N, C-alpha and C positions, 0 to 999 in steps of 0.2 A: 422207243427202241429200247430192249433190255439189254443193257452195255455188256454185262457178263457173257450173255448169249453171243453177241457180235464178237466178242474177243475170242470165244471158243471155237466159234463158227470160221472166223476169218484167219486167226492167226493160234492154232491150238497147240497145246503143250502141257507138260506137268505141272499140276496145280497143288499148292500146298496151303491149306487153310490154317492160318495162325490166329491166336486169340485177337490180335490188333490190327491184323493186315493178311492179305492174300498174295502170296508170292508165285509167279508163274515163269518156268523156264519153257519158253517156246520152241518148238521143233525147228523154227529158224535160225536159233542161236541167240536170239533176243532174249531180255528177261523184262519183267513187269512186276511192279508192287503196287499195290491198290490197298490204301489204309481204309478200315472199317469207319463207317459214320458212328460217332458218339451220340448219345441220346440229347445231349445238350448242346449240338451245334444247330443253329437256326441256318436253313438254306432256303428260305422263302423267295429270294431273288434268283434262285437257280432252278426253280421247279420245271421250267421249260426244257431243261436237259434230261428230265425222265430219271431214270434209276441211277444215273452217274452220282448224283449227290442225295439220293434217298437212301441208297445203301452204302456208298463210300464217301470219303472225305480226305481227297489227295490222292493223286495217282502219278506215277512215274511209268510211262508205258513204252514198250517196244525199245529199251535200252535208251532212254531219256528222249525218244523222238517227239512225244508229248508229255508235258508236265501240266497237270490240272492243279490248281490252287487249293489248298485246304480252306475250309469256312473260317476256323478259329485258331488252329493249332500247326505251327510250323512241324513238317515231317521230317525226322532225323533217322538216318540210317548209317550204322557204324560211325557214330558221333559226327556226322556230316549232315548239315540242312539240305535235304534234298528238294522239299517242297515248301515254298512261301505260303503263307496265310493270304486270303484275299486281300487284306488292307495293304499287307507288303508288296504284293503283286501288283496293285492298282497304282501304288506308289512308283514302282519300276516302270511300269507302262507309261505313267506322265513322263517320268524323268528321261526317256529316250524319244518322246514326243509324238506317241502314237494317239490318234484322234479317233474315237468312236462315237456313234450316235448317242444322245444324253440318257435316253433310258435302257442302256445296255451295261452289262457288267463284265469286265475282263476277267478271264478265268482260264485262260490256256497259253502255254508257251509252245510253239511247234519248232523243233531244231531247223534251223536253215531256212526258215519261212518268217517268223515272227510271232505276232501275239492275235490272241482270239478274244472276241467278246459275245456275249450273248443277249439278245433283245429279250427283255423280261416279259414283253407282252405276246410276241409271236414266236419265240424260240429262234429266230433267224440268227444264223452266225456271221460276224464280220470279222475278217481277217486283215490284218496290217502287216505289210513288210517294213521292218524298222530300216532296213538298209536302202531300199528303194523309193520308200514312201507310197507304193503302191497298195491298194486295198482290193479285196474280193468280197462276195457275199454268197453265203450258202443258204439253203431253205432249212437245214438241220445238222446236228453234229453227225449224224449217221451220214449224210451226203458229203461232208468234208473227210470223214475218215475212209469212206467208200473211194473218194478221189484218190486219197492218198496210196491205197492199198493197190488201186489200178497202176498207178505210176511206178510202183516198186516191184510189181508181179511180171 
């Protein structure tokens, strides 16, 4: 899945391409910030997410509905840390008691739901609701996002 194409197709808006990030003011009224990946960030464990970490490194999507951790650099906007690093994020996930399969990497916070991890071999997405302890699985990031989109439209 080409992540930027998915966003433009499903939540279009006015895009501003800045040196370090892409800002999108969506027609729906939401706002997204997608930080560009620097050449020195190692995303090997996240390759199964496709273009998300090949092109980008840290995302705040749809007015903070989805927050994707940055590989190495905390992402700051207006002097406020908006996106954790993977290391910080993994620590947070552990502190709230989320349990993911051994070969998965926590990378995503979904507001009102909880945390997600990607299986480094298959690309399967594991979702964990921190409040209820319930979990779910998706075949891909696209399936997770499509389900969210179907629920709000």
